[in-house]
Residue, then its C-alpha position, 0 to 999 in steps of 0.5 A: m500500500r502507498k505510504q500516504t495511506v498510512r496517515r488519516a488526518k490531513i495536513v494543510a500548509t500555508i504558502g508564502p515567501a518561504s514556500w512558493d518556490e516550485d522546488v520547495l512546493a514539490d518538497l512540501l507535497r512529497a512531505g505530506v501536504n494534502v491542502a495548500r492554503v493561500n491567504a487573500a489578505h497577504n497575497a495580491p491576485e497576480e501573486r496568488r495566480e502564480i502560486i496556484a499555477r505552481i501548485r497544480r503544476v507540481a501536483g500534476r507532475d507527481g500525480r497528486h490530488i491537492g486541494i487549494l484553500q483560499d482565505l477571504a481577507g474579511w474585516k480584520p483591522r490591521t496595523g499599517p505597513l513597515a516603512g522599510e524592511d526592519p520591524v518597529r521595536l516596542i518596549r514595555g512602558q513606552q508611550v506610543e501614538v495610535v492613529p487611524d490613517g494606515q500610514p507606514l509604521e514609525p517608532g512611537r507611532i502605530s497606525i491602524e487601518d480601521e477608523a471605525l475600530t479606533g473610533q470606539l476605543e476608550p481609556g483602559n481598552r487593551v489593544l492586542i496585536a499579532d495574536g496577542l504577542l504585543e499589547l497596548v493599553v489606551e490611556r487617553r484620546a485627543g480627537r482621532r489620535l490615541q495615546a497608549r502605553v506598551a504593556r507587552g513589547g516586542l518586534l512589530l511587523g507590518r500589517q499585523g492583525v489587531t484585536v480589542p477584547g470585549l469589543r464586538g466586531r461590526p456586522f458581517t459584510l462582503s467588501d468589494r475586495d471579498r467579492a473580487d476574491i470570490a470571483f477569483a476563486a471561481e475563475h481558478d476553480l478553487e476547492y475551498l474558500g475560508v470565510s473569516f469572522v463568521t458569527s451566524p449561519a446567515d453570514l455563510e449564506l451571504v457568501r454562498e449566494e455570491l459563490r452561486r452568482c459567480g458559478a464557483r463550486a468551492h466548499l465553505v470553511a467557516k473560521i471560528e474566530r469570535p465568541e459570538a460564533l461559539e454561541r451558535i456553533h451548532e447552527i454554523v456547523r450545519v450550514a458550513d461545508a467545513i470548520m476551522v478552529a482559528r486559535g489565533d484570533l479566537g485565542v485573543q478573545l478568550q482566556p488562554e485556559d478556555v481555548p482547549i475547551a472551545q477547541k474540543r466543543i467545536i470538534e465535537a459539533a463538527r463531527a456530529c454533523g460530519r463536517p471536516v474540521i481543521i485545527a489551526t494556528q501555532m501548531l509547530e510555531s517554534m519551527v518558524n525559527q528552529p529545526i525541531p518543535t517543543r515537546a508541548e507543540v508535539t503534544d498539542v498536535a497529537n491531542a488534536v489527532i486523538e480528539g478526532t480532527d480531520a486536518l491540522m494546519l501550518s501557518a507561519e511555519t510554512a509561509t515565512g518560516q526557515y524550515p517549511v519542509e521540516a515542519v511538514e515532515m514533523m507534522d506527518r511523523i507526529i500524526s502517523a505515530t499518534e494514529r498507530h497507538f490510538p484507534p480512530a474515535r468512532p461516532a457515539a453509539s447513540e448516533a444512529p444512522t438517519t438516512i440510507a446513505s449513512t446506513i450504508a456507510r456504517a454497514a461498510t465500516d462494520i464489515a471492514r471492522r469485523w472481517e480482517a480480510v477487508q483491506l479497503i473501502a472504495a467509495i464510488t462518488r460523483t460529488g464526494f458525498t459517499a466518501r464523506e459519509v464513510a469517513r464520518e464513521r472513522p473506519e480503521t480501514p483506508i478509504v479510497a474515493l473513486t470519481v471521474d471528476p478531478y475537482v471532486a478528487r482535489q476537494l476530498a483531499l481535506v477529508w479524514g482518511v480519504y485518498p482520492l483516485v480519478a478513474p475513467f467513465a464507465e457505462s454501467t455500475e458493473e463495468l464501473i466496479d470492474e474498472m475501479s478494481r483495476e485502477i485500485v490495483e494499478a495505483g497500489y492501494a490494494q493487491r489481487g486477492d484483497h477483499v474490498v467493500f464498494t459503496g455507491s449507487l446502483r443509479y449511476f452517478p445520481e444527484p448527491g445523497h442517493t448512496d444505496t449500494l454495498h458490494l463486497r468483492q475479492l480483487 
Protein backbone atom coordinates (compact mmCIF):
# COMPACT_ATOMS: atom_id res chain seq x y z
CA MET A 1 0.00 0.00 0.00
CA ARG A 2 1.18 3.52 -0.74
CA LYS A 3 2.90 5.38 2.08
CA GLN A 4 0.31 8.18 2.09
CA THR A 5 -2.49 5.79 3.00
CA VAL A 6 -0.93 5.27 6.43
CA ARG A 7 -1.93 8.73 7.66
CA ARG A 8 -5.62 9.56 8.10
CA ALA A 9 -5.59 13.13 9.46
CA LYS A 10 -4.63 15.58 6.72
CA ILE A 11 -2.08 18.42 6.58
CA VAL A 12 -2.91 21.94 5.38
CA ALA A 13 0.10 24.16 4.65
CA THR A 14 0.01 27.92 4.14
CA ILE A 15 2.03 29.01 1.12
CA GLY A 16 4.12 32.17 1.37
CA PRO A 17 7.58 33.57 0.60
CA ALA A 18 9.29 30.62 2.30
CA SER A 19 7.47 28.03 0.23
CA TRP A 20 6.24 29.38 -3.09
CA ASP A 21 9.40 28.41 -4.96
CA GLU A 22 8.49 25.48 -7.20
CA ASP A 23 11.19 23.18 -5.82
CA VAL A 24 10.11 23.88 -2.23
CA LEU A 25 6.46 23.30 -3.19
CA ALA A 26 7.42 19.93 -4.65
CA ASP A 27 9.21 19.01 -1.42
CA LEU A 28 6.20 20.10 0.66
CA LEU A 29 3.81 17.90 -1.32
CA ARG A 30 6.14 14.93 -1.11
CA ALA A 31 6.50 15.51 2.64
CA GLY A 32 2.75 15.06 3.03
CA VAL A 33 0.79 18.25 2.33
CA ASN A 34 -2.79 17.48 1.27
CA VAL A 35 -4.22 21.00 1.00
CA ALA A 36 -2.36 24.21 0.13
CA ARG A 37 -3.65 27.44 1.65
CA VAL A 38 -3.29 30.91 0.15
CA ASN A 39 -4.41 33.98 2.07
CA ALA A 40 -6.09 36.78 0.15
CA ALA A 41 -5.20 39.16 3.00
CA HIS A 42 -1.48 38.78 2.27
CA ASN A 43 -1.19 37.86 -1.42
CA ALA A 44 -2.22 40.07 -4.34
CA PRO A 45 -4.27 38.40 -7.13
CA GLU A 46 -1.34 38.20 -9.54
CA GLU A 47 0.78 36.59 -6.82
CA ARG A 48 -1.95 34.08 -5.97
CA ARG A 49 -2.45 33.28 -9.65
CA GLU A 50 1.20 32.25 -9.99
CA ILE A 51 1.20 30.30 -6.70
CA ILE A 52 -1.90 28.33 -7.76
CA ALA A 53 -0.39 27.56 -11.16
CA ARG A 54 2.77 26.27 -9.49
CA ILE A 55 0.87 24.10 -7.00
CA ARG A 56 -1.17 22.47 -9.76
CA ARG A 57 1.86 22.05 -11.99
CA VAL A 58 3.86 20.32 -9.25
CA ALA A 59 0.90 18.20 -8.11
CA GLY A 60 0.18 17.16 -11.69
CA ARG A 61 3.77 16.05 -12.23
CA ASP A 62 3.59 13.77 -9.20
CA GLY A 63 0.04 12.57 -9.84
CA ARG A 64 -1.24 14.08 -6.58
CA HIS A 65 -4.72 15.48 -5.92
CA ILE A 66 -4.04 18.61 -3.86
CA GLY A 67 -6.87 20.87 -2.73
CA ILE A 68 -6.43 24.65 -2.56
CA LEU A 69 -7.96 26.73 0.22
CA GLN A 70 -8.19 30.49 -0.25
CA ASP A 71 -8.99 32.60 2.82
CA LEU A 72 -11.05 35.71 2.28
CA ALA A 73 -9.49 38.76 3.91
CA GLY A 74 -12.75 39.69 5.63
CA TRP A 75 -12.97 42.55 8.06
CA LYS A 76 -9.84 42.35 10.16
CA PRO A 77 -8.25 45.56 11.43
CA ARG A 78 -4.52 45.59 10.76
CA THR A 79 -1.59 47.81 11.52
CA GLY A 80 -0.06 49.81 8.70
CA PRO A 81 2.86 48.52 6.63
CA LEU A 82 6.52 48.84 7.56
CA ALA A 83 8.32 51.90 6.25
CA GLY A 84 11.28 49.70 5.29
CA GLU A 85 12.45 46.16 5.97
CA ASP A 86 13.17 46.50 9.69
CA PRO A 87 10.41 45.88 12.25
CA VAL A 88 9.48 48.51 14.82
CA ARG A 89 10.62 47.68 18.35
CA LEU A 90 8.09 48.25 21.13
CA ILE A 91 9.41 48.44 24.70
CA ARG A 92 7.27 47.78 27.76
CA GLY A 93 6.18 51.05 29.36
CA GLN A 94 6.86 53.06 26.19
CA GLN A 95 4.31 55.70 25.19
CA VAL A 96 3.07 55.42 21.60
CA GLU A 97 0.62 57.32 19.46
CA VAL A 98 -2.13 55.30 17.74
CA VAL A 99 -3.62 56.82 14.60
CA PRO A 100 -6.24 55.52 12.12
CA ASP A 101 -4.54 56.59 8.89
CA GLY A 102 -2.95 53.28 7.80
CA GLN A 103 0.36 55.01 7.06
CA PRO A 104 3.72 53.21 7.43
CA LEU A 105 4.73 52.36 10.98
CA GLU A 106 7.27 54.54 12.77
CA PRO A 107 8.97 54.32 16.17
CA GLY A 108 6.50 55.74 18.67
CA ARG A 109 3.68 55.86 16.11
CA ILE A 110 1.38 52.94 15.25
CA SER A 111 -1.19 53.25 12.51
CA ILE A 112 -4.30 51.06 12.29
CA GLU A 113 -6.18 50.68 9.00
CA ASP A 114 -9.66 50.98 10.51
CA GLU A 115 -11.08 54.23 11.82
CA ALA A 116 -14.34 52.51 12.80
CA LEU A 117 -12.35 50.47 15.33
CA THR A 118 -10.13 53.23 16.66
CA GLY A 119 -13.18 55.48 16.99
CA GLN A 120 -14.63 53.05 19.57
CA LEU A 121 -11.51 52.85 21.72
CA GLU A 122 -11.59 54.37 25.18
CA PRO A 123 -9.06 54.71 28.02
CA GLY A 124 -8.49 51.30 29.57
CA ASN A 125 -9.09 49.29 26.38
CA ARG A 126 -6.49 46.60 25.66
CA VAL A 127 -5.29 46.52 22.05
CA LEU A 128 -3.77 43.15 21.11
CA ILE A 129 -1.54 42.91 18.04
CA ALA A 130 -0.26 39.81 16.22
CA ASP A 131 -2.49 37.29 18.04
CA GLY A 132 -1.72 38.94 21.39
CA LEU A 133 2.07 38.82 21.18
CA LEU A 134 2.08 42.62 21.57
CA GLU A 135 -0.27 44.59 23.80
CA LEU A 136 -1.12 48.27 24.16
CA VAL A 137 -3.34 49.90 26.78
CA VAL A 138 -5.20 53.05 25.72
CA GLU A 139 -4.62 55.92 28.17
CA ARG A 140 -6.25 58.96 26.58
CA ARG A 141 -7.80 60.31 23.41
CA ALA A 142 -7.15 63.55 21.55
CA GLY A 143 -9.60 63.73 18.66
CA ARG A 144 -8.81 60.94 16.20
CA ARG A 145 -5.48 60.21 17.89
CA LEU A 146 -4.93 57.97 20.89
CA GLN A 147 -2.14 57.83 23.43
CA ALA A 148 -1.30 54.31 24.57
CA ARG A 149 1.20 52.52 26.77
CA VAL A 150 3.05 49.37 25.67
CA ALA A 151 2.05 46.63 28.13
CA ARG A 152 3.76 43.79 26.25
CA GLY A 153 6.61 44.66 23.95
CA GLY A 154 8.44 43.02 21.09
CA LEU A 155 9.03 43.47 17.37
CA LEU A 156 6.13 44.84 15.35
CA LEU A 157 5.92 43.74 11.71
CA GLY A 158 3.75 45.34 9.06
CA ARG A 159 0.06 44.56 8.55
CA GLN A 160 -0.41 42.63 11.78
CA GLY A 161 -3.91 41.77 12.99
CA VAL A 162 -5.45 43.96 15.70
CA THR A 163 -7.99 42.76 18.28
CA VAL A 164 -9.72 44.56 21.15
CA PRO A 165 -11.13 42.02 23.65
CA GLY A 166 -14.72 42.69 24.62
CA LEU A 167 -15.37 44.98 21.64
CA ARG A 168 -17.95 43.39 19.36
CA GLY A 169 -16.99 43.49 15.71
CA ARG A 170 -19.02 45.11 13.01
CA PRO A 171 -21.82 43.08 11.35
CA PHE A 172 -20.61 40.60 8.72
CA THR A 173 -20.48 42.04 5.21
CA LEU A 174 -18.74 41.26 1.95
CA SER A 175 -16.43 44.03 0.87
CA ASP A 176 -15.69 44.76 -2.78
CA ARG A 177 -12.36 43.06 -2.20
CA ASP A 178 -14.06 39.93 -0.82
CA ARG A 179 -16.36 39.79 -3.85
CA ALA A 180 -13.36 40.10 -6.15
CA ASP A 181 -11.63 37.27 -4.27
CA ILE A 182 -14.73 35.06 -4.59
CA ALA A 183 -14.75 35.76 -8.33
CA PHE A 184 -11.04 34.85 -8.33
CA ALA A 185 -11.89 31.51 -6.64
CA ALA A 186 -14.50 30.84 -9.33
CA GLU A 187 -12.11 31.77 -12.14
CA HIS A 188 -9.45 29.36 -10.83
CA ASP A 189 -11.87 26.62 -9.72
CA LEU A 190 -10.53 26.59 -6.16
CA GLU A 191 -11.74 23.80 -3.92
CA TYR A 192 -12.22 25.64 -0.61
CA LEU A 193 -12.98 29.19 0.49
CA GLY A 194 -12.20 30.23 4.08
CA VAL A 195 -14.75 32.69 5.50
CA SER A 196 -13.34 34.90 8.24
CA PHE A 197 -15.18 36.21 11.31
CA VAL A 198 -18.35 34.19 10.84
CA THR A 199 -20.89 34.84 13.60
CA SER A 200 -24.08 33.26 12.23
CA PRO A 201 -25.41 30.92 9.51
CA ALA A 202 -26.64 33.99 7.61
CA ASP A 203 -23.02 35.07 7.10
CA LEU A 204 -22.26 31.83 5.27
CA GLU A 205 -25.45 32.06 3.21
CA LEU A 206 -24.35 35.51 2.04
CA VAL A 207 -21.05 34.09 0.80
CA ARG A 208 -22.74 31.04 -0.72
CA GLU A 209 -25.08 33.26 -2.70
CA GLU A 210 -22.08 35.15 -4.09
CA LEU A 211 -20.44 31.83 -4.96
CA ARG A 212 -23.55 30.78 -6.89
CA ARG A 213 -23.62 34.10 -8.70
CA CYS A 214 -20.01 33.56 -9.81
CA GLY A 215 -20.54 29.92 -10.70
CA ALA A 216 -18.00 28.68 -8.15
CA ARG A 217 -18.06 25.15 -6.74
CA ALA A 218 -15.87 25.87 -3.71
CA HIS A 219 -16.86 24.48 -0.33
CA LEU A 220 -17.10 26.99 2.52
CA VAL A 221 -14.79 26.71 5.53
CA ALA A 222 -16.27 28.66 8.44
CA LYS A 223 -13.42 30.10 10.50
CA ILE A 224 -14.41 30.21 14.18
CA GLU A 225 -12.66 33.31 15.50
CA ARG A 226 -15.21 35.09 17.70
CA PRO A 227 -17.06 34.23 20.92
CA GLU A 228 -20.32 35.01 19.09
CA ALA A 229 -19.59 32.11 16.73
CA LEU A 230 -19.09 29.75 19.66
CA GLU A 231 -22.51 30.69 20.96
CA ARG A 232 -24.08 29.49 17.68
CA ILE A 233 -21.60 26.78 16.75
CA HIS A 234 -24.19 24.04 16.10
CA GLU A 235 -26.15 26.27 13.71
CA ILE A 236 -22.99 27.36 11.89
CA VAL A 237 -21.71 23.79 11.53
CA ARG A 238 -24.94 22.69 9.86
CA VAL A 239 -24.62 25.38 7.16
CA ALA A 240 -20.84 25.20 6.61
CA ASP A 241 -19.05 22.60 4.47
CA ALA A 242 -16.05 22.53 6.83
CA ILE A 243 -14.90 24.25 10.02
CA MET A 244 -11.61 25.85 11.04
CA VAL A 245 -10.70 26.37 14.69
CA ALA A 246 -8.74 29.61 14.19
CA ARG A 247 -6.99 29.63 17.54
CA GLY A 248 -5.05 32.83 16.86
CA ASP A 249 -7.97 35.25 16.71
CA LEU A 250 -10.18 33.12 18.95
CA GLY A 251 -7.39 32.88 21.50
CA VAL A 252 -7.12 36.64 21.97
CA GLN A 253 -10.88 36.90 22.53
CA LEU A 254 -10.95 34.12 25.15
CA GLN A 255 -8.90 33.49 28.26
CA PRO A 256 -5.98 31.13 27.47
CA GLU A 257 -7.39 28.36 29.66
CA ASP A 258 -10.68 28.46 27.73
CA VAL A 259 -9.14 27.79 24.29
CA PRO A 260 -8.68 23.99 24.67
CA ILE A 261 -12.27 23.69 25.90
CA ALA A 262 -13.56 25.70 22.93
CA GLN A 263 -11.48 23.57 20.55
CA LYS A 264 -12.98 20.35 21.89
CA ARG A 265 -16.52 21.77 21.67
CA ILE A 266 -16.00 22.78 18.04
CA ILE A 267 -14.53 19.40 17.06
CA GLU A 268 -17.45 17.58 18.67
CA ALA A 269 -20.01 19.81 16.94
CA ALA A 270 -18.34 19.35 13.54
CA ARG A 271 -18.02 15.59 13.90
CA ALA A 272 -21.66 15.25 14.95
CA CYS A 273 -22.66 16.81 11.60
CA GLY A 274 -19.99 15.03 9.56
CA ARG A 275 -18.15 18.24 8.69
CA PRO A 276 -14.36 18.22 8.27
CA VAL A 277 -12.66 20.28 10.98
CA ILE A 278 -9.24 21.93 10.76
CA ILE A 279 -7.17 22.91 13.83
CA ALA A 280 -5.07 25.97 13.04
CA THR A 281 -2.52 28.41 14.49
CA GLN A 282 0.72 27.83 16.39
CA MET A 283 0.71 24.07 15.90
CA LEU A 284 4.51 23.97 15.48
CA GLU A 285 5.20 27.68 15.94
CA SER A 286 8.75 27.23 17.25
CA MET A 287 9.71 25.69 13.90
CA VAL A 288 9.43 29.13 12.31
CA ASN A 289 12.96 29.66 13.63
CA GLN A 290 14.06 26.26 14.98
CA PRO A 291 14.52 22.91 13.19
CA ILE A 292 12.63 20.94 15.85
CA PRO A 293 9.41 21.71 17.77
CA THR A 294 8.90 21.95 21.51
CA ARG A 295 7.56 18.89 23.29
CA ALA A 296 4.45 20.88 24.20
CA GLU A 297 3.77 21.52 20.48
CA VAL A 298 4.19 17.83 19.69
CA THR A 299 1.68 17.00 22.41
CA ASP A 300 -0.72 19.67 21.10
CA VAL A 301 -0.70 18.11 17.61
CA ALA A 302 -1.10 14.59 19.00
CA ASN A 303 -4.02 15.59 21.21
CA ALA A 304 -5.81 17.20 18.26
CA VAL A 305 -5.49 13.90 16.39
CA ILE A 306 -6.80 11.94 19.39
CA GLU A 307 -9.76 14.34 19.66
CA GLY A 308 -10.71 13.42 16.09
CA THR A 309 -9.77 16.43 13.98
CA ASP A 310 -9.75 15.91 10.20
CA ALA A 311 -6.81 18.18 9.45
CA LEU A 312 -4.07 20.23 11.07
CA MET A 313 -2.82 23.47 9.59
CA LEU A 314 0.61 25.05 9.43
CA SER A 315 0.64 28.84 9.06
CA ALA A 316 3.84 30.84 9.56
CA GLU A 317 5.75 27.56 9.82
CA THR A 318 5.45 27.03 6.05
CA ALA A 319 4.61 30.56 4.86
CA THR A 320 7.54 32.53 6.31
CA GLY A 321 9.49 30.08 8.47
CA GLN A 322 13.05 28.91 8.00
CA TYR A 323 12.12 25.21 8.00
CA PRO A 324 8.92 24.77 5.95
CA VAL A 325 9.62 21.25 4.67
CA GLU A 326 10.90 20.06 8.03
CA ALA A 327 7.71 21.37 9.67
CA VAL A 328 5.54 19.28 7.32
CA GLU A 329 7.74 16.22 7.82
CA MET A 330 7.47 16.64 11.60
CA MET A 331 3.70 17.07 11.42
CA ASP A 332 3.47 13.89 9.33
CA ARG A 333 5.59 11.99 11.86
CA ILE A 334 3.53 13.13 14.86
CA ILE A 335 0.19 12.33 13.21
CA SER A 336 1.34 8.93 11.97
CA ALA A 337 2.80 7.92 15.35
CA THR A 338 -0.34 9.02 17.19
CA GLU A 339 -2.63 7.14 14.81
CA ARG A 340 -0.59 3.96 15.25
CA HIS A 341 -1.26 3.99 19.00
CA PHE A 342 -4.79 5.41 19.18
CA PRO A 343 -7.63 3.97 17.07
CA PRO A 344 -9.98 6.45 15.40
CA ALA A 345 -12.63 7.94 17.66
CA ARG A 346 -15.86 6.29 16.47
CA PRO A 347 -19.24 8.04 16.49
CA ALA A 348 -21.16 7.60 19.74
CA ALA A 349 -23.41 4.54 19.84
CA SER A 350 -26.35 6.88 20.28
CA GLU A 351 -25.62 8.49 16.90
CA ALA A 352 -27.74 6.09 14.85
CA PRO A 353 -27.74 6.49 11.04
CA THR A 354 -30.64 8.62 9.86
CA THR A 355 -30.53 8.13 6.06
CA ILE A 356 -29.98 5.30 3.59
CA ALA A 357 -26.57 6.74 2.74
CA SER A 358 -25.42 6.93 6.36
CA THR A 359 -26.73 3.40 6.99
CA ILE A 360 -24.74 2.09 4.01
CA ALA A 361 -21.63 3.94 5.23
CA ARG A 362 -21.94 2.44 8.70
CA ALA A 363 -22.54 -1.04 7.28
CA ALA A 364 -19.41 -0.76 5.12
CA THR A 365 -17.39 0.29 8.15
CA ASP A 366 -18.82 -2.51 10.31
CA ILE A 367 -17.94 -5.13 7.68
CA ALA A 368 -14.38 -3.80 7.42
CA ARG A 369 -14.07 -3.67 11.20
CA ARG A 370 -15.39 -7.20 11.81
CA TRP A 371 -13.69 -9.02 8.91
CA GLU A 372 -9.92 -8.67 8.81
CA ALA A 373 -9.77 -9.84 5.18
CA VAL A 374 -11.19 -6.47 4.07
CA GLN A 375 -8.24 -4.28 3.11
CA LEU A 376 -10.03 -1.26 1.69
CA ILE A 377 -13.32 0.64 1.47
CA ALA A 378 -13.86 2.08 -2.02
CA ALA A 379 -16.43 4.86 -2.22
CA ILE A 380 -17.70 5.48 -5.76
CA THR A 381 -18.74 9.11 -5.83
CA ARG A 382 -19.59 11.91 -8.22
CA THR A 383 -19.72 14.73 -5.68
CA GLY A 384 -17.72 13.37 -2.75
CA PHE A 385 -20.83 12.77 -0.64
CA THR A 386 -20.41 8.99 -0.34
CA ALA A 387 -16.76 9.27 0.69
CA ARG A 388 -17.57 11.88 3.33
CA GLU A 389 -20.32 9.67 4.76
CA VAL A 390 -17.88 6.75 5.09
CA ALA A 391 -15.20 8.99 6.63
CA ARG A 392 -17.72 10.17 9.20
CA GLU A 393 -17.78 6.59 10.56
CA ARG A 394 -13.99 6.66 11.16
CA PRO A 395 -13.07 3.17 9.90
CA GLU A 396 -9.58 1.87 10.59
CA THR A 397 -9.54 0.53 7.02
CA PRO A 398 -8.25 3.03 4.41
CA ILE A 399 -10.86 4.75 2.24
CA VAL A 400 -10.30 5.32 -1.48
CA ALA A 401 -12.72 7.71 -3.19
CA LEU A 402 -13.25 6.81 -6.84
CA THR A 403 -14.53 9.61 -9.05
CA VAL A 404 -14.47 10.71 -12.66
CA ASP A 405 -14.14 14.38 -11.63
CA PRO A 406 -10.61 15.66 -10.81
CA TYR A 407 -12.15 18.64 -8.98
CA VAL A 408 -14.01 16.33 -6.58
CA ALA A 409 -10.78 14.38 -6.05
CA ARG A 410 -8.98 17.57 -5.03
CA GLN A 411 -11.85 18.60 -2.77
CA LEU A 412 -11.71 15.26 -0.95
CA ALA A 413 -8.04 15.81 -0.14
CA LEU A 414 -9.15 17.54 3.09
CA VAL A 415 -11.39 14.73 4.35
CA TRP A 416 -10.12 12.41 7.09
CA GLY A 417 -8.89 9.03 5.87
CA VAL A 418 -9.94 9.57 2.24
CA TYR A 419 -7.48 9.17 -0.63
CA PRO A 420 -8.96 10.19 -3.99
CA LEU A 421 -8.45 8.39 -7.27
CA VAL A 422 -9.68 9.63 -10.66
CA ALA A 423 -10.92 6.84 -12.90
CA PRO A 424 -12.36 6.83 -16.43
CA PHE A 425 -16.07 6.93 -17.16
CA ALA A 426 -17.94 3.63 -17.45
CA GLU A 427 -21.33 2.82 -18.98
CA SER A 428 -22.79 0.73 -16.15
CA THR A 429 -22.33 0.09 -12.44
CA GLU A 430 -20.86 -3.38 -13.07
CA GLU A 431 -18.44 -2.04 -15.66
CA LEU A 432 -17.62 0.80 -13.29
CA ILE A 433 -16.72 -1.57 -10.42
CA ASP A 434 -14.59 -3.69 -12.78
CA GLU A 435 -12.76 -0.58 -13.97
CA MET A 436 -12.36 0.77 -10.45
CA SER A 437 -10.95 -2.57 -9.27
CA ARG A 438 -8.25 -2.35 -11.93
CA GLU A 439 -7.49 1.27 -11.01
CA ILE A 440 -7.16 0.45 -7.31
CA VAL A 441 -4.63 -2.30 -8.00
CA GLU A 442 -2.67 -0.25 -10.56
CA ALA A 443 -2.49 2.69 -8.15
CA GLY A 444 -1.07 0.45 -5.43
CA TYR A 445 -3.93 0.81 -2.96
CA ALA A 446 -4.66 -2.94 -2.95
CA GLN A 447 -3.40 -6.21 -4.42
CA ARG A 448 -5.02 -9.06 -6.31
CA GLY A 449 -6.78 -11.29 -3.81
CA ASP A 450 -7.63 -8.46 -1.40
CA HIS A 451 -11.22 -8.00 -0.32
CA VAL A 452 -12.71 -4.55 -0.94
CA VAL A 453 -16.04 -3.09 0.16
CA PHE A 454 -17.51 -0.87 -2.58
CA THR A 455 -20.15 1.73 -1.75
CA GLY A 456 -22.07 3.94 -4.15
CA SER A 457 -25.34 3.90 -6.05
CA LEU A 458 -26.99 1.50 -8.45
CA ARG A 459 -28.35 4.57 -10.21
CA TYR A 460 -25.09 5.52 -11.80
CA PHE A 461 -23.79 8.88 -10.57
CA PRO A 462 -27.12 10.36 -9.42
CA GLU A 463 -27.64 13.57 -7.54
CA PRO A 464 -25.77 13.58 -4.21
CA GLY A 465 -27.37 11.80 -1.28
CA HIS A 466 -28.55 8.64 -3.10
CA THR A 467 -25.91 6.19 -1.88
CA ASP A 468 -27.75 2.87 -1.72
CA THR A 469 -25.32 0.08 -2.63
CA LEU A 470 -22.89 -2.11 -0.70
CA HIS A 471 -20.80 -4.53 -2.77
CA LEU A 472 -18.12 -6.86 -1.39
CA ARG A 473 -15.58 -8.13 -3.91
CA GLN A 474 -12.32 -10.04 -3.95
CA LEU A 475 -9.97 -8.39 -6.43
